[in-house]
C-alpha positions in Angstrom: 0.3 1.3 9.9 0.3 3.1 6.7 3.2 5.4 7.1 5.2 2.2 8.3 4.0 0.1 5.0 5.0 3.3 3.0 8.8 3.1 4.8 9.3 -0.3 3.9 8.1 -0.2 0.4 10.4 2.8 -0.3 13.4 1.9 2.2 12.6 5.0 4.6 13.0 5.7 8.1 16.2 3.5 8.5 14.0 0.5 7.2 15.3 -1.8 4.8 13.4 -1.9 1.4 11.0 -4.9 1.8 7.8 -3.8 -0.6 6.0 -7.3 0.2 6.3 -6.1 4.0 5.2 -2.9 3.0 2.2 -4.0 1.3 1.0 -6.2 3.9 1.1 -3.4 6.5 -0.7 -1.2 3.9 -3.4 -3.9 3.6 -4.0 -4.0 7.1 -4.3 -0.2 7.5 -6.9 -0.2 4.8 -8.9 -2.9 6.5 -9.2 -0.8 9.6 -9.6 2.6 7.7 -13.3 3.0 8.2 -13.3 1.8 11.8 -11.5 5.0 13.1 -12.6 8.7 13.7 -12.2 10.3 11.5 -11.7 7.6 8.4 -8.7 7.2 6.9 -8.8 6.3 3.7 -5.1 7.2 2.4 -4.0 3.4 2.7 -6.6 2.6 0.1 -5.7 5.2 -2.0 -1.8 4.0 -1.9 -2.5 0.5 -2.6 -4.5 1.5 -5.7 -1.8 3.7 -7.2 0.3 0.3 -6.5 -1.8 -1.8 -8.6 -1.7 0.8 -11.3 2.5 1.0 -11.2 2.8 -2.5 -9.9 5.8 -3.4 -7.9 8.2 -6.5 -9.3 7.0 -9.9 -8.0 4.8 -8.0 -5.2 2.0 -6.5 -7.1 1.0 -6.8 -10.5 -0.3 -4.3 -12.6 -3.5 -4.1 -13.2 -4.5 -3.9 -17.0 -6.6 -1.2 -18.6 -10.3 -2.4 -18.8 -12.0 -2.0 -21.7 -15.6 -1.4 -22.0 
């Protein structure tokens, strides 16, 4: 699921670039990250990077938090 999500976000592996579908695959993989042995946190990491960068009309950039 993780690799499929990245491929859809970036238009790799012969897939059409569909960021919205790719993010859904990453979310599914992130939900299962701790249920496999060994745990696979890569999807959580990718989602956090996407929230830093943002994707037009899919994931909006998270603004800096001021404390």
